[in-house]
N, C-alpha and C positions, 0 to 999 in steps of 0.2 A: 823832492819825492814825498816828503811828509805832507806838504801842502796839497799835492795831487791826491793823496789818499783821503785827506780831509774833505776835499771837494767831491770825490766819488761817493764817500759815505753819506754826505749831505744829499746828493742827488737820489741815491737809493732810498734814503729815509723819506724824502718827499714823495717819491713814486709809491712807496708802501702806504703812506697815509692817504694819498689820493685813491689808490686801489681799494683800501678799506672803506673809505667814504662812499665810493661807488657801490661796493657790495652791500653796505648797510642801507643805502638809499634804495637799491633794487629790492632788498628784503622788505623794507617798509612799504614800497609800492605794491608788492605782491600781497602783503598782508592786508592792505587796505582795499583790495579788489573784491567785488561781490562774486561769489561762486555761482556760476550759471550751469544748469544741467542741459546737456545736449538733447534736443527734442527727439532725435533719432534713437536715444537710449531709453526713452520713456516706455515703460511696460503698461499697456492699457489694463484696466480692471475688467476682468471677464466674468466675475461672479458678483451678483448683488443679492444679499441675504438680509432678511428682516422679518418683522411680524408685528401683530397687534394683539394685546390681551385686554379683555374687557369684562368687568363685573357689574351687574345691575341688580339692585335689591329693592323690594317694596315690602312695607310692613304696616299693619293696621290693627287697631284695637277699639272695640266698642263695648259699652256697658249701659244697658237701659236706653239704647239709642232709638228714639221714636220712629225714625225713618226706616229702621230695620237693617238687616245685614248680619254677616258672621261676626262673632265676638272677636276672634283672632284670625288674621291673615298674614301670611309670610310668603314672599316669592323671591327666588334667586335664580339668576341666569348668568352663565359664564360662556365666554366665546373666545376662541383663539384662531387667528388667521396668520399663517406663516407662508413665506415664499423664498425660493432660491432660483434666481434667473441667471442663465449662462448666455453669453454672447461673444462670439469670436469669428471675425470674417463673415462668411455667409451662413454660419451655423448658429442656431439659437436653441435653447432648451429651457422651457419654463416649467417650474414645479411649484404647486401650491397645496396647502393643507388647511382645511377648515374643520374645527372641532367646536361643537356647541352642546351644552346641556343645561337644562333649567327645570325647576319644579315649583309648584304652588301648593301651599298647605293652608287649609281653612278648617274651622271648627266643625262645620257640618259635612264637608266633602272629604276630609282627610287629605292625604298627600297625592298629588298627581303630577305627571310630567307636563311641562309646558314647551320644552324644546329638547331635541336629541338628534345629533347629526355627526357623522364622520364622512368627510369628503376629501379624497386625494386625487389630484389631477397632475398628469405629466404629459407635456406636449413638446415634440421636437419639430424644428423647421429648418429647411434649407432654402435660402433666398434665390429665386430664379428671375427676379426683376419685376418692376411695376407693382410692388407691394404684395406679390404672390409668393407663397412658400409651399414647397413639397413637404407635407407634414405627416406625423404619426401621433396618435393620441391614445392614452390609457387613463381610464377613470375608474375609481373604486368608491362605492358608497355603501354605508350601513349605519348602524346606531349602537349606542352603548348598552342600553338596558331594555327590559321587557316593556311593552306598551299595551294599554288596555282601552277598550271602548266601554263607556258607562251608559247602559240603557236607561231610558227615563222611566220605564215601567217599574213600579214599586216592587221591591223584593227580588228583582232580577240581578244576579251578581255580575261583576265586571267580566268582560269577555277578552281573552288574550288575543291580540291582533298582530303582535310583532315581538321580536327579540333580537339580541345580538346575532348577526349573520342570518337573520330571518326577518326581512329579506336582506340580502347583500347583492349588489350589482357590480359586475366587472365588464367594462366596455373596452374593446381593442379596435381602433379605427384608423386605417391609413387613408389619407385624403389630401385635400388642398386647404390652405389657410390664406385668407385675404386680410391684410392689416394696413389700411390706408393711413392710420395715425396711431399714436400711442394709446388712445382711448378705446378704440374699436377693433374687434377681431371677429371674423366670420370663418368658421371651420365647417367643411362638408366632406362626408365620406359616403360613397355609394355602396361600399362593401364592408359592413361592420359586423363584428361578432359581439353578442351580449349574453353573458351568463347571469342567470338569476339563481341565487343560493337560498335555501330555506333549511337552516341547520337547527331546526326545532321539531321534535317528533310529533308534538300535538298539531302544529301548523302544517307540517308535511303530510300528515295523515288526512288533513282536510283538503289537500290539493291547493293550499293557499298560494297566492302570487303567480298562478299559472302553471306551477309544476304538476306533474302527474301525481295522483294520489299515492302516498307512500314514498315518493321520490324526493330528493333533496336538491337536484340541479336541473335547470332548464336552459338549453342553448338555443338562441335565436340568431337569425341572419337577416340583416336589413340595412336600411339607410339611416345615417346619423348626422345631425348638425348641432353645432354649439355656437351660440352668439354671446359674446361678452362685451360689456360696455362699462367703463369707469371714468367718471369726470369730476374734477375738482371745481365745483361751482364758484367757490371763493375760498380764501385761506381757511375758513372755518367750516365749510360744508362740502361733503363728498357724497356722491351717489354712485352706486355700483349695481349692475344687473347682469344676470347670466340666464340664458334660455337654452335648455337642452331638448332636442326633439329626436324621437326614434320611431321608425316604421318597420314593422316585421313583415318581410316579403312573403313568408310562408303561411301567415294567418292574419286575416283582416288588416291588410296594409293601410286601409283608409283610417283605421283607428290609431292615430298618432299619439304616442306617449309623450307627455309634457312634464318637464321639471323646470320651474321658473322661480328664481330667487332674486329679490330686490332689497337693497339696504340703503337707507339714508342716514348718515352720521353727521351730527351737528356738534361742534366743539363749543361748549357753553363758556368755560373758563378753565385755564390750566389743564388739568387732567380730567375734568368733569365733561362728560359727553352725553348727549341725548341721541338715541337711535330709534329708528322706526323701520320695521321690516315687514314685507309682504311676500309670502311664498304660496305658490300654486302647483299642485301635482295632479296629473290625470294619467291613469294607467288602467286600461280595460281589464287587466288581470287582477286588479285590487278591488275586492268586494267590500261594501260597507256593512255596518251592523244596524239592523232596524231597532226601533225603540223597545221592542219586546225581547231583543237579544238574538234574534234569528238572522241568518245571512241575508244581505241585500245586494243590489246590483252595483255596478261601477258608478262612481260620481266624482266630481271635482273635489279635491281636498284643498282647503284654504286655511292658511295660518297667518295671523297678524300679531305682531309683538311691538310694544312701545314701552320704552323705559329710559331712565337716566341713571348714570353710574360712573364708575372710574374706568378710564382707558389709558393703557400704557403702551408706548411704542418701544419695540425691541430692536 
């Protein structure tokens, strides 16, 4: 009997050791395995958010310089471009904001603005196939500070031509959007509402920007189109362009308002970037200022800026 008990205990001990060895081996195998995520559990990123901040400065000093010129010059331009893009299924929602402000100060001319812009754009799209989207667009544009025209006639003071919310433009446009690739977008709306705001008493009293004399708001109904193009020419060079067109059905529809913005950014090294921009605006309701300071007719407005400075990606 005693021998039988000894044999049974020996068998149980051996079974226990084998079981423990198997359990330890299984734990080791599980611990050594690479954890793999089920593709079906992956949640796609539906928001893409970012931006660019850029500062450009120029400075100069001259003393007894035979070639002539101002004794001191200082220029500073700042620019911020931000975006928030949403994409889920057939739905897309693109939001952008552009803020720019610059000034130039010289000994003889004093301080003057060289750039001033606030531009917010929001566009929704529903994919209906073949690169076409049913879309809706809202755009708001204005500036930060008062702007002046400087007549060339001696003794004529600067003439106030603009201010914050004077003008300001609000566009609401339902339409269609064609996007054949990530670089190009063509939006068109045959039924657009555009509000022009002139929240400055002096300018509204003059009937500036097409508002009735003494009024602060002008509502127009017409057709609107916006074409945007952005292309990375190479890892260091990016070109972007946006062309907005508006035709007022109720008054001179042949006089199409134009707002065209072009920017070429070249990365020199690290965070140092050279930028060149060319902007063109034509609006039949915006009058020019003659050399003697008196009101003139409508004309194309052209702005060209070239600079080198620091650019940070956010």
